[in-house]
RODONU-776314 format. One line per 5 residues: number of its first residue (from 1); their letters; for each residue y, x, z of C-alpha. Coordinates in nm, 2 decimals. Example, Ala and Ser with C-alpha at 12.3 -4.5 7.8 and 13.67 -1.06 7.14 Angstrom:
1> as> -0.45 1.23 0.78 ~ -0.11 1.37 0.71;
***
This chain:
1> maaai> 9.10 -1.41 3.41 ~ 9.44 -1.25 3.49 ~ 9.70 -1.23 3.21 ~ 9.73 -0.90 3.03 ~ 10.05 -0.70 3.05;
6> rlyld> 10.27 -0.74 2.75 ~ 10.51 -0.45 2.67 ~ 10.87 -0.44 2.55 ~ 10.97 -0.08 2.45 ~ 11.34 0.01 2.49;
11> enltp> 11.53 0.16 2.20 ~ 11.51 0.51 2.35 ~ 11.14 0.52 2.26 ~ 11.00 0.56 1.91 ~ 10.85 0.24 1.76;
16> aiaeq> 10.54 0.46 1.68 ~ 10.44 0.41 2.04 ~ 10.43 0.03 2.00 ~ 10.24 0.07 1.67 ~ 9.97 0.29 1.84;
21> lrlrg> 9.94 0.05 2.13 ~ 9.89 -0.25 1.90 ~ 9.61 -0.06 1.72 ~ 9.45 -0.04 2.06 ~ 9.48 -0.41 2.12;
26> idavs> 9.78 -0.41 2.35 ~ 10.06 -0.66 2.29 ~ 10.36 -0.43 2.25 ~ 10.69 -0.48 2.07 ~ 10.98 -0.24 2.03;
31> vrdld> 11.35 -0.31 2.02 ~ 11.34 -0.22 1.65 ~ 11.07 -0.48 1.59 ~ 11.31 -0.74 1.73 ~ 11.62 -0.61 1.54;
36> alges> 11.80 -0.56 1.88 ~ 11.92 -0.20 1.84 ~ 12.24 -0.12 2.02 ~ 12.23 -0.40 2.27 ~ 12.30 -0.32 2.64;
41> dashl> 12.03 -0.24 2.89 ~ 12.10 -0.56 3.07 ~ 12.04 -0.75 2.74 ~ 11.71 -0.58 2.69 ~ 11.60 -0.65 3.04;
46> kraie> 11.70 -1.02 3.01 ~ 11.51 -1.05 2.68 ~ 11.20 -0.88 2.83 ~ 11.22 -1.12 3.12 ~ 11.25 -1.42 2.89;
51> meral> 10.95 -1.29 2.69 ~ 10.76 -1.22 3.01 ~ 10.71 -0.85 2.91 ~ 10.72 -0.53 3.11 ~ 11.00 -0.31 2.99;
56> vtadt> 10.91 0.04 2.90 ~ 11.20 0.29 2.91 ~ 11.33 0.64 2.96 ~ 11.66 0.50 3.08 ~ 11.75 0.53 3.45;
61> dllvm> 12.00 0.24 3.43 ~ 11.70 0.00 3.44 ~ 11.57 0.16 3.75 ~ 11.90 0.10 3.92 ~ 11.89 -0.26 3.82;
66> asegv> 11.55 -0.30 3.96 ~ 11.65 -0.13 4.29 ~ 11.94 -0.37 4.31 ~ 11.69 -0.66 4.32 ~ 11.70 -0.78 3.96;
71> ehwgi> 11.37 -0.96 3.91 ~ 11.16 -0.85 3.61 ~ 10.81 -0.85 3.46 ~ 10.77 -0.48 3.54 ~ 10.95 -0.17 3.44;
76> iygkp> 10.76 0.14 3.33 ~ 10.97 0.46 3.33 ~ 10.90 0.80 3.18 ~ 11.14 1.09 3.17 ~ 11.31 1.14 2.84;
81> nkhsi> 11.17 1.43 2.63 ~ 10.89 1.50 2.88 ~ 10.62 1.30 2.72 ~ 10.48 1.31 2.36 ~ 10.40 1.00 2.17;
86> gdwvt> 10.03 1.05 2.26 ~ 10.12 1.08 2.63 ~ 10.31 0.75 2.62 ~ 10.03 0.57 2.44 ~ 9.76 0.71 2.67;
91> kleli> 9.95 0.64 2.99 ~ 10.06 0.29 2.89 ~ 9.71 0.20 2.78 ~ 9.59 0.31 3.13 ~ 9.86 0.11 3.31;
96> csvyd> 9.76 -0.20 3.10 ~ 9.39 -0.15 3.20 ~ 9.47 -0.11 3.57 ~ 9.73 -0.38 3.63 ~ 9.76 -0.74 3.52;
101> ademk> 10.09 -0.92 3.45 ~ 10.12 -1.07 3.80 ~ 10.07 -0.73 3.96 ~ 10.35 -0.58 3.74 ~ 10.60 -0.85 3.82;
106> nhvey> 10.89 -0.68 4.00 ~ 10.70 -0.35 4.01 ~ 10.82 -0.02 3.88 ~ 10.56 0.23 3.75 ~ 10.64 0.59 3.67;
111> l> 10.46 0.79 3.41;
***
């Protein structure tokens, strides 16, 4: 069986998204859960890589890093202020049901 996607939510997303995903059985942590608020985007990406988690963000800097060839366990991007908490949860749950961790590696998915 393929490994499930594990999510790392950037600080620009409310931790309520991670909480709702966990209630649905999805392994999700937020930057706030990790006491890592205020760290750089590069630091968050590095930690997500070390933890083998896809990074969920509304920050285009991470898209730039991915386009420059930085390897990662997946980046899931949504436009800031476009999606409600429910939208994020529903769409992330769908992504986690469609892809496995290997398929997400070095893949960028847009909400």
